[in-house]
C-alpha atoms as an extended CHARMM CRD file, in Angstrom:
* protein
*
        71  EXT
         1         1  MET       CA            309.0540000000      166.7970000000       80.1390000000  PROA      1               0.0000000000
         2         2  GLN       CA            309.7150000000      166.5920000000       83.8730000000  PROA      2               0.0000000000
         3         3  THR       CA            309.1780000000      163.4350000000       85.8830000000  PROA      3               0.0000000000
         4         4  ALA       CA            308.1930000000      163.4810000000       89.5100000000  PROA      4               0.0000000000
         5         5  SER       CA            310.7230000000      162.2110000000       91.9660000000  PROA      5               0.0000000000
         6         6  VAL       CA            309.3760000000      159.3150000000       93.9980000000  PROA      6               0.0000000000
         7         7  GLN       CA            310.6120000000      159.1670000000       97.5690000000  PROA      7               0.0000000000
         8         8  PRO       CA            310.7710000000      155.7970000000       99.3080000000  PROA      8               0.0000000000
         9         9  THR       CA            308.2160000000      155.4630000000      102.0640000000  PROA      9               0.0000000000
        10        10  GLN       CA            307.9980000000      153.1020000000      104.9650000000  PROA      10              0.0000000000
        11        11  ALA       CA            305.4260000000      150.3890000000      104.6460000000  PROA      11              0.0000000000
        12        12  ILE       CA            302.6690000000      150.6720000000      107.1960000000  PROA      12              0.0000000000
        13        13  ASN       CA            302.2220000000      147.5230000000      109.2140000000  PROA      13              0.0000000000
        14        14  ASN       CA            298.5780000000      147.0230000000      110.1320000000  PROA      14              0.0000000000
        15        15  ASN       CA            298.9420000000      143.5130000000      111.5560000000  PROA      15              0.0000000000
        16        16  ILE       CA            297.1950000000      142.7800000000      114.8370000000  PROA      16              0.0000000000
        17        17  LEU       CA            298.6670000000      140.3750000000      117.3750000000  PROA      17              0.0000000000
        18        18  SER       CA            296.4260000000      138.2780000000      119.5970000000  PROA      18              0.0000000000
        19        19  ILE       CA            297.1160000000      137.8910000000      123.2930000000  PROA      19              0.0000000000
        20        20  THR       CA            298.3830000000      134.3820000000      122.5550000000  PROA      20              0.0000000000
        21        21  ASP       CA            300.8180000000      135.7700000000      119.9700000000  PROA      21              0.0000000000
        22        22  VAL       CA            302.0840000000      138.4370000000      122.3670000000  PROA      22              0.0000000000
        23        23  CYS       CA            302.4890000000      135.9930000000      125.2710000000  PROA      23              0.0000000000
        24        24  GLU       CA            304.4960000000      133.6520000000      123.0580000000  PROA      24              0.0000000000
        25        25  LYS       CA            306.7100000000      136.4660000000      121.7730000000  PROA      25              0.0000000000
        26        26  VAL       CA            307.5770000000      137.7720000000      125.2620000000  PROA      26              0.0000000000
        27        27  ASN       CA            307.5290000000      134.3000000000      126.8640000000  PROA      27              0.0000000000
        28        28  ARG       CA            305.2430000000      135.4560000000      129.6780000000  PROA      28              0.0000000000
        29        29  SER       CA            301.7960000000      134.4720000000      130.9040000000  PROA      29              0.0000000000
        30        30  ARG       CA            298.5530000000      136.3410000000      130.2330000000  PROA      30              0.0000000000
        31        31  THR       CA            298.5100000000      137.3620000000      133.8880000000  PROA      31              0.0000000000
        32        32  THR       CA            301.9310000000      138.9680000000      133.6370000000  PROA      32              0.0000000000
        33        33  LEU       CA            300.9510000000      140.7110000000      130.4110000000  PROA      33              0.0000000000
        34        34  TRP       CA            297.8280000000      142.2260000000      132.0260000000  PROA      34              0.0000000000
        35        35  ILE       CA            299.8400000000      143.3090000000      135.0710000000  PROA      35              0.0000000000
        36        36  TRP       CA            302.2550000000      145.1090000000      132.7170000000  PROA      36              0.0000000000
        37        37  VAL       CA            299.3490000000      146.7590000000      130.8580000000  PROA      37              0.0000000000
        38        38  ASN       CA            297.7310000000      147.9060000000      134.1190000000  PROA      38              0.0000000000
        39        39  GLN       CA            301.0590000000      149.2720000000      135.3950000000  PROA      39              0.0000000000
        40        40  GLY       CA            301.6790000000      151.1380000000      132.1370000000  PROA      40              0.0000000000
        41        41  LEU       CA            304.6870000000      148.9760000000      131.3010000000  PROA      41              0.0000000000
        42        42  PHE       CA            303.1510000000      147.5410000000      128.1200000000  PROA      42              0.0000000000
        43        43  PRO       CA            300.9700000000      149.1140000000      125.3990000000  PROA      43              0.0000000000
        44        44  LYS       CA            297.2170000000      148.9380000000      125.8500000000  PROA      44              0.0000000000
        45        45  PRO       CA            295.4080000000      146.6390000000      123.4360000000  PROA      45              0.0000000000
        46        46  ILE       CA            292.8280000000      147.7820000000      120.9190000000  PROA      46              0.0000000000
        47        47  LYS       CA            289.3040000000      146.4260000000      120.8270000000  PROA      47              0.0000000000
        48        48  MET       CA            288.6780000000      144.3460000000      117.7180000000  PROA      48              0.0000000000
        49        49  GLY       CA            285.2200000000      143.0480000000      118.5310000000  PROA      49              0.0000000000
        50        50  ARG       CA            282.8250000000      142.6210000000      121.4200000000  PROA      50              0.0000000000
        51        51  ARG       CA            285.1480000000      140.2680000000      123.2890000000  PROA      51              0.0000000000
        52        52  THR       CA            288.3430000000      140.3920000000      121.2630000000  PROA      52              0.0000000000
        53        53  LEU       CA            291.4160000000      142.4830000000      121.9790000000  PROA      53              0.0000000000
        54        54  GLY       CA            294.6980000000      142.6980000000      120.1380000000  PROA      54              0.0000000000
        55        55  TRP       CA            297.8700000000      144.7030000000      119.8480000000  PROA      55              0.0000000000
        56        56  LYS       CA            299.0600000000      146.5660000000      116.7880000000  PROA      56              0.0000000000
        57        57  GLU       CA            302.2360000000      144.8390000000      115.6960000000  PROA      57              0.0000000000
        58        58  VAL       CA            303.9250000000      148.2150000000      115.2240000000  PROA      58              0.0000000000
        59        59  ASP       CA            303.1500000000      149.1390000000      118.8700000000  PROA      59              0.0000000000
        60        60  PHE       CA            304.5070000000      145.8090000000      120.0570000000  PROA      60              0.0000000000
        61        61  ASN       CA            307.6770000000      146.1950000000      117.9770000000  PROA      61              0.0000000000
        62        62  ASN       CA            308.2050000000      149.7460000000      119.2710000000  PROA      62              0.0000000000
        63        63  TRP       CA            307.8430000000      148.4910000000      122.8520000000  PROA      63              0.0000000000
        64        64  LEU       CA            310.2730000000      145.6520000000      122.1380000000  PROA      64              0.0000000000
        65        65  ASP       CA            312.8290000000      148.0640000000      120.6460000000  PROA      65              0.0000000000
        66        66  LYS       CA            312.5220000000      150.2900000000      123.7110000000  PROA      66              0.0000000000
        67        67  GLN       CA            313.1140000000      147.3170000000      126.0270000000  PROA      67              0.0000000000
        68        68  SER       CA            316.2350000000      146.2560000000      124.1730000000  PROA      68              0.0000000000
        69        69  GLN       CA            317.6260000000      149.8230000000      124.3020000000  PROA      69              0.0000000000
        70        70  GLU       CA            317.1040000000      150.0240000000      128.0620000000  PROA      70              0.0000000000
        71        71  GLN       CA            319.1180000000      146.8820000000      128.7730000000  PROA      71              0.0000000000
């Protein structure tokens, strides 16, 4: 009898960060964050409800990795 080989897979992170979370993590104000978004320097948020926006944690982490590589 043959057994299937199981390959390790990366866990998918579906966490959503609020604007408050993001501002705290980058130590910047909401105004600065929106300037970065409008200038294309920061990922665009996703709409979570009628008046609620958030950022996928994976997008934020990718952006953060890119920033650390550029410095």
